[in-house]
RODO-2510 file (C-alpha; in nm, 4 decimals, decimal comma):
residues 86
     n   res          X          Y          Z
     1     m    -0,8963     0,3649    -2,1506
     2     v    -0,9511     0,3419    -1,7776
     3     s    -1,1395     0,6309    -1,6200
     4     i    -1,0504     0,8073    -1,2962
     5     f    -1,3609     0,6625    -1,1336
     6     e    -1,2486     0,3062    -1,2028
     7     c    -0,8987     0,3766    -1,0696
     8     l    -1,0350     0,5320    -0,7527
     9     c    -1,2806     0,2444    -0,7029
    10     f    -0,9929    -0,0004    -0,7361
    11     s    -0,7749     0,1918    -0,4914
    12     s    -1,0588     0,2306    -0,2422
    13     m    -1,1251    -0,1443    -0,2593
    14     l    -0,7573    -0,2110    -0,1881
    15     i    -0,7634     0,0283     0,1050
    16     f    -1,0840    -0,1249     0,2425
    17     i    -0,9495    -0,4808     0,2140
    18     s    -0,6264    -0,3818     0,3851
    19     l    -0,8028    -0,2032     0,6704
    20     l    -1,0319    -0,5021     0,7145
    21     g    -0,7291    -0,7316     0,7237
    22     i    -0,5595    -0,5146     0,9855
    23     v    -0,8695    -0,5191     1,2058
    24     i    -0,9203    -0,8959     1,1718
    25     n    -0,5548    -1,0077     1,2045
    26     k    -0,4315    -0,8190     1,5073
    27     k    -0,2352    -1,1157     1,6463
    28     n    -0,0323    -1,2114     1,3376
    29     i     0,2262    -0,9403     1,2794
    30     i     0,3310    -1,0700     0,9374
    31     l    -0,0246    -1,0494     0,8024
    32     v    -0,0609    -0,7017     0,9480
    33     l     0,2557    -0,5950     0,7657
    34     l     0,1208    -0,7433     0,4416
    35     c    -0,2036    -0,5531     0,4910
    36     i    -0,0072    -0,2329     0,5437
    37     e     0,1738    -0,3048     0,2157
    38     l    -0,1661    -0,3420     0,0478
    39     l    -0,2769    -0,0128     0,2031
    40     l     0,0278     0,1621     0,0628
    41     l    -0,0436     0,0076    -0,2780
    42     g    -0,3984     0,1477    -0,2715
    43     v    -0,2724     0,4925    -0,1799
    44     s    -0,0098     0,4723    -0,4550
    45     t    -0,2751     0,3809    -0,7084
    46     s    -0,4845     0,6822    -0,6145
    47     f    -0,1795     0,9116    -0,6293
    48     i    -0,0935     0,7848    -0,9773
    49     s    -0,4500     0,8252    -1,1029
    50     f    -0,4751     1,1822    -0,9718
    51     s    -0,1336     1,2589    -1,1170
    52     y    -0,2449     1,1322    -1,4560
    53     v    -0,5672     1,3353    -1,4534
    54     r    -0,4013     1,6576    -1,3432
    55     g    -0,1041     1,6155    -1,5746
    56     d     0,1310     1,6755    -1,2840
    57     a     0,4220     1,4491    -1,1920
    58     m     0,4062     1,5259    -0,8198
    59     g     0,1831     1,2266    -0,7436
    60     q     0,4276     0,9966    -0,9173
    61     l     0,7071     1,1433    -0,7078
    62     f     0,5121     1,0608    -0,3921
    63     v     0,4771     0,7044    -0,5179
    64     f     0,8560     0,6703    -0,5213
    65     f     0,8639     0,7739    -0,1555
    66     i     0,5873     0,5248    -0,0774
    67     l     0,7831     0,2484    -0,2511
    68     t     1,0849     0,3348    -0,0369
    69     i     0,8735     0,3081     0,2761
    70     s     0,7366    -0,0255     0,1534
    71     a     1,0885    -0,1608     0,1006
    72     v     1,1899    -0,0569     0,4506
    73     e     0,8767    -0,2158     0,5925
    74     a     0,9463    -0,5402     0,4068
    75     s     1,2984    -0,5523     0,5481
    76     v     1,1655    -0,4930     0,9004
    77     g     0,9108    -0,7708     0,8469
    78     l     1,1849    -1,0056     0,7310
    79     a     1,3943    -0,9179     1,0363
    80     i     1,0976    -0,9905     1,2635
    81     l     1,0443    -1,3226     1,0863
    82     v     1,4109    -1,4187     1,1344
    83     v     1,3998    -1,3304     1,5036
    84     i     1,0788    -1,5271     1,5588
    85     f     1,2047    -1,8439     1,3921
    86     r     1,5545    -1,8279     1,5388
***
């Protein structure tokens, strides 16, 4: 079984990698959007791990909202990509 410490270490590594990618790739908007997706994935992982430990489903509900935001962001990124290459 995975402990809460391991889940939080994994989510903090995802958040750190995404923040590092945002700082390094300021010129490429597509990579910045991918790094934001990775940031949202790290936050979702921490919400799910806290929800599991507390036995409360509220963190999992927040993850559904985060997934909705991620889908909207992906569609905006695709629209930007279409406009750039048009």
